[in-house]
N, C-alpha and C positions, 0 to 999 in steps of 0.2 A: 467210791472213795479212792483217792490216789495216794499211795505211800510216798513218803518223802524220799529225797535223793539219798544215796548211800555212797560209801567210799568206792571208788572205781575198782572194779574187779571182784567185789564182794558177791558171794552167792547167797547171802543170808538176809535177803530183803524181808521186811515186815509183811506179814500176810495181809492181803486186801480183802479176804473173805471173813465175814462176820460169823462166828460160830453160833449155832442155834441149839439151845437146850430146851426141848419142849416142856419140861416140867416148870420152867420159869413163867410161862404164859399165864396172865391173869394176876400175878403177884404185884405187890406194891413196894417200890423201892424209893428210899430217900437217899439222895446223893449230895452230901455237903461239899461245898467248894467246887461246884460244877458249872460255873458261869462261863468257863473257857478251858482250853487245854485238855489235860488228862480227864478231869471230871466231866467236862462236856462230852468228850468222846465216849466215856463210860456210860453216861446217860443215854447217848444215842444207841450204843450197842444193846443196852437193856431194852429200850423201846422197840428195837428191831426184833427182840425176843418176845414181844407182846407184853412187856411189863409196863405197868402204870408208874410213871417216873415223876418224882418230886425233885425239881432242880432247885438248888440253893446257892446263894451267894449274897454279896452286899451291893452289887451293881445291878439295879433293876433293868437297865437297858440291855446289858449283856445277857441277863436271864431271859428276857423277852426274845432275844435272837436265838438262843438255844431252844427254847420252847417252840418257837415258830419253825425252826429247822426240823425238829422231831415231828411236829404235826404235819409238815409238808411231806414227810415220809410215811404218813399214815399211822404214826404212833400217838400215844396219849401221854401228855405231860402238863404239869403246872409249875409255875415258878413262885418260890417263896423267899423273900428277902429276910435274912437273919444273920446276925453276927454270932458265930459259934463260940466265941469267948464269953458270951453273956447268956446266963441260964434263962432269964426271962424271955429272951428272943427265941431261943431254942424251944422253950415250952410253948410259945405262941405258934411256932411252926408245927410242933407235934399236934396241937389242938386243931390246926387247919387240916392236917393230914387225916386225923381221926374223923373230923366232920365230913370230909369229902370222900374218903376211901375206907373208913372203918378201922384203920390201923396199918401197921408197917410189917412187912415180911422180911425185907432186905434193908439193912442199915449200912450205908457205905460212907464212912467218915473220912473225907479227903481234905477238908478245909485245913489250911495252914500256909506257912510262907517261910522263906529263907532269909538269909542276911549275909552281909559281907564278912570275910575273914577278919577277925580282930584278935590281936594278942590279948591274953587275959588281963594284962595291966591296963588295957584300954577299953575293956568290956565293962560297961556300967551295970550296976545292979538293976537299974530300970530296963536296960536292953535285955539282960538275962531273963528277968521276969516276963517281959513281953514275948520273947521267942518261946519260952516254955509254955506260956498261956496259949499262944497261937497254935502250937504244934502238938502239945501233949494234953494240957488241961481242956482244950476244946474237944478232944476225943472223949475224955472222961465225962464231961458235961453232956455231950451228945448221947452217949450210951446210957448214962444215968437217967436221962429224960425219957428216952424212947423204950427203955428196957421193960418197964411194967406192962406196957401194951403187948410187947413181944412175948412176955411170959404168959400172958392170958391166952395167947394163941398156942402156946406150948410148941413153938416151932420158929425157926428163923436163922438167918445167917448175917453175921456182922463182919465187915471187912474194914480194917483200919489202914490208913496210909502212913507208912514209915519211909525210910530212905536208906540207900546204901551208906549214907553218912552215919547212920546209927548202927551199922553192922561191921564197919571196919574203920580204923583211923584214917583220916583224910585231911585235906586242907579246908574242909567245910567249917563254918562258924561253930565255935565251941558250944554255944548255947543251943544252936540248931541241932547239932549232932547228938548232944546229950538228951534233948527232947525226943529225938527219933529213936534212940536206944530205949528210952522209957516206953515208947509206943509198943515196941516188941514185947517187953515184959508185961505191959498192960494187956496185950492180946493173950499171952500165956495164962496169966492169972484169971482173966475173965473166962477163958476156955475151961479152966478147971472148975470154976464156980457154976457155969451155966450149962454144962453138958447134961446134967440131970433134968434141965428144963427143955432139952432138945433144941438148944440154941448153940450154934457153932460160931467161934470167933477166930479169925485169922488176920494176918497182916501181909502187906506187900511192900517191898523195899526196892523201888526203882533206882537205877543209876542215872546216867546222862540221857534224859529224854528230850527230844527236840520239842521246843516250845517257843512262844513269842519272845520271851526274854532272851533265850539263846540266840534266836535269829537277829535280835536287835543289838546284842552286845558282843557277839562272837562272829568273826569273819568266817568265810567258807573254809579257809585254810585251817583256822583254829578248830573248827568243828571236825574237820577231817583228822586232825592230830588227836583229838579226843576219841574219835571213833576207832582209830588204829590202836589205842591203848587197851582196847577190850579184846579178849580172845576171839569173840565173834566181832569182827572189825566193822561195826556200824554203830550209829547212834540208835538209842531206843526211840520208838514212836509211841504216841498216845494210844494207838490201837493195841500195842503190845500189853500195856497195862489194862486196857479195857477187856481184852480177851481173858487174861488171867483172873480178873475180877469176876467175870461171868462164870468161869469154872468154879471159883470158890463159893459163889452164890447158888450153884446148881446142885442137884442131887448126885451128880457125878463125883462130887467131893464129900459125900455124906458121912464118911468116916475120917475126915480130916478136920482137926481143930487144934488151935494153939500153935500153928506153924507160921513162919514168915517166908514167903516166896521171894527170892532175890531175882529181880528182873534187871540183870546187870550184864548180860552178854558174857557171863563167865568171869567177870572181873572180881566179883565177890563170891567166894565159895566157903560157906560156913557149915 
């Protein structure tokens, strides 16, 4: 794996070494929103830790590519298409996982999407509802669907994707940032409810992560300006998120629950 470019002179490059947590070997992980970008990299990191990975998204071709890449590295993965805003499709994915692997140990709910900055006067009720459903309700539905099986195992780790937009005021979409703040509270409340069942729930809140959209719509100069705005002057990389997720899934974080890790290069300090 090759790390992306960083601002000239920075000493804080993303690690190219995949962390290995031996306790993860043999576990089953469902990673929603993993057909590309952060989710795909997280699925790859899990597979390199000998986790059986269920890759999820709405684009079958993209899922096939992620699964093929993991298998080429010697990992085990299957791809399951499902829209995580629809309970029946999530339940179909759950049934597939239970039929093939017997259940889920690690639930990583990353599915979601952003939107353009809109003044509240121009933000329609339909757009508000759509962004909350994509980014908050999708997590609620995913956890609700998979939780009974995890409770039967009396063990597990859940990691929810939030965003720095939900941790501090920014120029992000009002509906998107409100949904991401809701994810943080969802993680806290679930952590309180599920500790007695030996299930931990945490969230991660990335800032500016290099991805396909950024590469498409931002020039190199604009990316460097964004990088310099962080105390650690570089953009985040998908592997930064993947490594943090592995830690939260592993026994190395066995007494951590209800927290949100800010993957923001120091830009967000809560």
